[in-house]
N, C-alpha and C positions, 0 to 999 in steps of 0.2 A: 406638531402639525396634524391637522385633521386628516383622517384616512380618506383618500379620494376614491371615487367610484370607477373611474376609467382613466386611460392614458391621455385622452383628448384634453382633459383638464390640466395635464402636465405640459401641454404644448406639442404633443405628438400628432402628426398629421393623419388625415382620414385614411390614406392609403396604407400606412403602417398599422393603423388601428384595425383595419380589416384583416391584415396579415396576422396580427396578434390574436384576434378572435378566432381565426381559422385554426390556430394551434391551441385554443382553449385558454388563452391568457387575457384576462379581463381586468383584474385589479392589480395595480402596481404593488411591489413589495416596498418595505421602508427605505432601502438603499436607492431604489429607483425613484421613489417619491421625493427624496431629498436631492439626489444628484442630477437627475434629468433637467430640471428647470435651470440650474446653474450652468450646466454644459450647453444648453440651448442658448443661453445668454452670451456664450463665448468665454465664460470664466474658467480659470484653472481650478481643478478640484483634487483634493487629497481625501480619499474615502477609505475608511477602515471598516471592512465587512468581510466576513468569512465566506468562502465559496459555498454555494448552495443557497445564498440569499437573493439571487437574481442580479448579481452585479454585472454580468456580461451584457444583459439588455440595458443596464444603466448607462453604459457608454456606447453600445452599438446603435441604439435608437437615435440619440442626438447626432451621431456620426452619419447615419443614413439620411437624416434630415438635411444635412449640410453638404452632401456630395453633389457636385456639379457634373451631371452625366455627360454633358457635351464637351468636357475637358478630359481627354484620354491620358491622364498621368496620375501618379500616385499622390492622392490627396490625404489619405489617412493611414496611419501606421500603428499596429498593435504589436507590442513586444511581450513575449511570454517565456517562461523558463524551460518548458518542455515541449517536445514534439506533440505528445498526446493532447496537451492543452491547446496548442496551435490548431490542430485538426478539429478539436471540439468547438473552438470559437468560430472557425471558418464554417463549420457545419451550421452553427446557429445563424451566422450572417446570411448564408445561402437560403436558409428557410424563409427569411424575410425578403431577400432580394428576388426570390421566385415570383413575388407579387409586384416587383418594381423592374420594369424593363430598362436595360442599359447600364446597370450597376454591376461591376465585375470585381471579384475578390480572389486573392491568391494566397495560399499557404506556402511559406518558404521555411524549410527546416532540413536538417541533416538527414542522410539516409535516402534521399531522393536523388534522381538524376539531375545533376547541375545543369547540363545542356538543355534539358526540357524546361527547367525553371527560367533559364536565360531567354529561351524562346518566348515563354509566356510573359516575361517582364517587358519584352519589346512591344507587346501588344497593348491593348487598352485595359489597364489595371488601375482601379480606383482605390482599393483597400488592400493592404498587405498585412498578413498576420505571420509573424516570424519569430524564430528563436535567435538569440544574439549571435551565436557562432556562424550560422549559415548566412545571416543577413550581412555581417561584416565581410564575409567572403565575397558576396556580390558587390558590396560597396568598394572593396579593394580591386575587384575585377572591372569596375566601372559599368556593371550590368544593371544597376538599379540607381535611380536618381531620386533623392529625397528632398530636393530643393523646393518642390511644390507641396510638401506636406503641410497641411493647415491644422491637423489634429494628431497628437501623439498620445498613445495610451500605454502605460507600463502596468501590466497585469501581474498579480502575484509578485509584487516588487520585493517583498521581504525574502521570498524564496530565491529570486534571482541573485540578490546580494549574498544570501546565505551560502549558495553554491559557487560563489566566486565570479559572478558576472559584472561586478561593479565597473571595472575598467572598460569592458565591452559596451555596457549600457551608456556610460558617459561618452564614449567615442561615437555611438549611434546618435545620441542627442545632439552632439556638436555638428552632425551632418544635416540636421534639420534647421529650418529658418528660426531665427530668434523670436519672431513674433507669432510663432505657432501657439495653439492652445494645447495644454498638457493636462492629462488626467492620470493620477496614480492610484491604483487600487491594491490593497494589501489586507491580509487577514490579521496581521499584527503590525505594530508600528515601532520597531526598534530604532535606536538612535541613528543607525546608518541610513535608514529610509528617510528619516526626517532631515538629515543633512542633505541628502540628494534632492529632496523637495525644495528645501531652502535655497539651494544653489542654482537650480534650473527652472523653478516655477515662479510665476508672477502673482504674488498675493493670493495664494490659492484659498478657496473655500474649504473648510474642514467639515467633513461628513463622517460621523461615527455611529455605527450600528453596534450596540453593545454585544460583545462576543458571548457574554453570560446568557443573553436571551437565547442563543443558539445552543451553546455547549451544555447548559444546565437545564434548560426548560424542555427542549425537544429530544434530548439524547439521554437515555438511561445509562449511567456509567457504573462500572463495576471493576474491582480489582480482584483477581484470583491469585492467591498465594500458592506457589508451587516451588519446585526446584528445577535447576537446569536439566538434570537427568530425567526428570519426569515430565518435562514441558510438552513433548510430543503427545504423550498419553493424555495429559491434561487437556490439550487442545482438541483431541479427538472426542474426549468426553463432552466438551462444551459444544462442539459441532453437532454431536448426536442429541444433546439435551435441548439446544435452542433451535435446531433445524432451520437455519436462515433461508430466505428465498434467494438472496444474493449476498455474498459477504466478501469483504476485502481483508486479507490477512497480511499485516505488515511485518517485514523482517528488516534488520538493520543493514545487511549486506547482500550483494548479489549471490554470493556463495551460499549463505544461509537460506535464501529464498529458493535456490535450486535444490538444496538438500531437503528442505521441507516439502517441496513439490514432489520429489521422488518418493518420499515417505507416504504422503497422503495418497498419491496415485496407487502405490502398492497396497494400500488398505482399502482401495475401491472408491475413494472420494473423487467427485467430478471437479477437478481443479486444473489450473494452469498458472504459469509464472509470467511476470512482467518486470523486466529490469533492463539496464543499459547494455548488457552483453548480447541481447537479442537483436537480430537485424530489424530494420524498420518495417519490412514486409511482415515479419513474424509478429512484431508488436501490434501492428494494425489488425492483423488477423485475430490475435488474442483479444484485443479490445472489442472487435466486432462481435465475436462469439460471446463475450461477457455481456455486452449490451443487449444481445439477442437472447440472453439467458440460456445459452447452450453450455456455458460454464457456470457452475454454481459458486465456486470459490476461486478468487483471484489472489495469488500470493505475490506481493509487490514490495519493492523498495520505495522509500520516501520520494525520491526524485521522479521515478517513473510514474507514480500515481498522483503527483502533485496537481491539484486543481481539477481532477477528473470529476465529471458530473454524469453519473450513470443512474438513471431512474430505476428504482426498485432495490437499491442497496439497503438492506434492513439491519445489517450487523457489520461492525468493524472489530477485528481482533488484533490487538498489539501483541504479536508473538514475542517480539523484542520490544521492551519499553523504549519510548522516545527519549532522546538525550536532553530535550528541553521542552518548555511549555509551548513554544511556537509550533514545534513539530507535532506535539500532542493535539493541539487545536486543529492543525491542518489535517491530521489523520482522521480524527473522529468526525470531522466535518464532511466526510464522504457519505455519512448517513444522517438521518434526521434533517433532510434538505427540503427547502421550500414548504415548511409547515408540517412535513411528515414526521413521524416518530422513528427513533432509531435506538440501537443498543451498541455501546462501545465497551469491550472487555479487554483489560490489560493483564497479561500474565507477568507476575512479579516474583523473581527469585530473591533470596535473602540479600544478595549483593546489590540489588536494585533499590533498596530502601531509600537511599539518599536521593536518587533521581525521582522517585515517587513523591517524596516530601517536597522537592522543588516544584514539581508539577502541581501538586495540591496548593502550594503557596501561590503559584502563578495564576491559577484559576479561582483562587480564594474560596476553595471548597474542599471538604474532606470526602474522598470517594469511598463509598461502601466497599467492604472487603469480605471475601469468603475464602475458604481454603479447600484445595484438593489434596488429600493426604499424599505426601511425596512417597512414603513407603509403599502404599498400595499401588500407586501409579508405577513405581519402579518395578514392583513385582510383576505387574501386567506387562511391562516391557521385557520380561524374561531375565532380569538381572537382580541379584539380591542387593538391597539397599546397604550402602557401606557407611556406617556411622561409627561412633566412638566405641560402642560395645558390640558391634557385629562385623568386625573385620573378617575377611575370608579365613584367616588363620584360626579363628575361634571355632570353625566347624570341625576341626580335628580333635577337639577336647574330649567328647564322649568316647568311652571305651567299653570293651566287652559286649554284653548282650544289648546294652543301651545303644551302642554304636551300630550294631547289626540292625536293630529295629529301626533306628533313625535312617540308615542307608536304604533299607527296604521301603520305608515310607517315602523317602525322596524319590526313589526309583518309581514307585507307584504314581506319585504326583506328576512326574515329568513324562509319563506316557510309555515307560518301558513295561509293557504288559505281557511279555512272553510267559507261557506256562513255566512253572518252576522245573518240571521234568525236562522241558526243552532246553532251559538254561543250563541244567546239569549236564546235558548231552553235548554241549558245545565244547570244542577242543580248547583246553586251557592254553596250550602252546600256541595255537593259532591266534587266540585272543591277545597273548602277550606280544607275538611278533608283528601282527598286522595292525593292532589297534593302539599299542603303547605309545606310538609317535603321533599318528594322524589325529586321534581325537583331541589331544592337547592343543595342537595348532588350530584345529577346527573350532574347538571351544573358545580359544582366544579370539579367532576371527569373528565368531558369532557374537561374543561379548562386545567386541568393538562395533560390529555392525548394529547390534541392538541398541548400543548406547547412542550412536549418532544417526541412525537411519530409521529406528523404530520398526523392526521386522514384524510381519504379521504373525498371527497365532500359529498357523501351520508351520512356518519356518522355525519359530521358537521351539515347537514340539519336536521337530526333527533334530534341532541342535541339542535339545535336552536328551533325546534318545541316544545320540552319539556320545554325549558326555557320560550317560549311564553305562553304556557299554565300555567306555574307556575306564571307568572306575573299577570294572570287573577285573582288570589286569593290574590294578594297583597292589602294593604290598599288603595292605589291609585285607583285600579280598582274596589274595592268594591263600591266606590261612583258611578262609572260609571255604574255598574250593577243596582244600585238603580234607577238611572236616567232613564235607559231603562224600 
């Protein structure tokens, strides 16, 4: 299809055209160019397009063209997998309805006051943007009526099914009229999504925007090979090297996101976390600060960040490798959006090789690879790398003068810089009684903390100093004290 010069040629009215121009939107994207004419004709549409390609406007514009403002009931329903995406779509709709008098939109999702939502639903609401769980709650309470819905949109359909919303989505669909228009948008098209479309849609038009155009053309992809022990250090090196304007860092679990957030904060990075354990108020606050560039690094889980469209995200870091190709495409799609360039970096440990191969097979491309030496990174973390030939027991092997020199070198490297005369003047009995127990437990705690939380350089030096003093009371050093 020939690239069109404006939205009017797609069938969008003058009033919406002016609204689009006021926001700097002049030329439609490929998914808008293909989907809008079909939807304006009243046809069902299955569109495969990654987020960031303009798909929200692809269904919102036809929806607004068909809303009957003089009929105060729910006429259009948009179902999304996450609260953040519901808020985001609602915001986009309101930007356009600000230029159209009498069109009302409501976001319905968990974490909000149910009574307040019930009150709003009793009023004049034309468009509802909802997550499945909270919408079903209102349906069962009888506080929302979907019998007048003429257009239903399932956004990020693959993700909704991936996180277990299939039963909820089917129940919602059955509450809408059989003659409704249905549009399904998805970044990927697994078998479950196609089955859903076949079951509930009427001869839908198939629109496909090749994911390769987005994932490979607009996003520079890179794999950084490291180890689990060195991962935090590797990430910090990458953040310092690339200096993103805004970046999203993906973790596999809420706990790992919180752990990484604590570590980055402790090292002075301007970061915050986004995951399901946060209250809705906190999540909205974090997202507002990230959109306003008050936070530079957003550490998020897959579900929390699904479908987020934040202008200015220059980099995506996969701290934990995605479990499948679909998740990889969704993640890196947070950058390189709407024609902009982006960078996506995935940290890969040796145990992740099989997942990486599956992703490369799925995107039909070999991702360039580089390496951050695990040994160097581990040493920067304050722990000695443990390999086949450098188990901690091996440190006791040197004896005699060589052992003394090695211990003095290690003491010098780790910050124990007291003058030798002062060290001689210390009470050996005090060292044995007070330090023989505490430094060992402290060293153990510091080792654990370093391994999991990535302590800063100052804390590492303090830990090393304690360990150095502890060694002075060991049997090997007792002999040295006697010689002195």
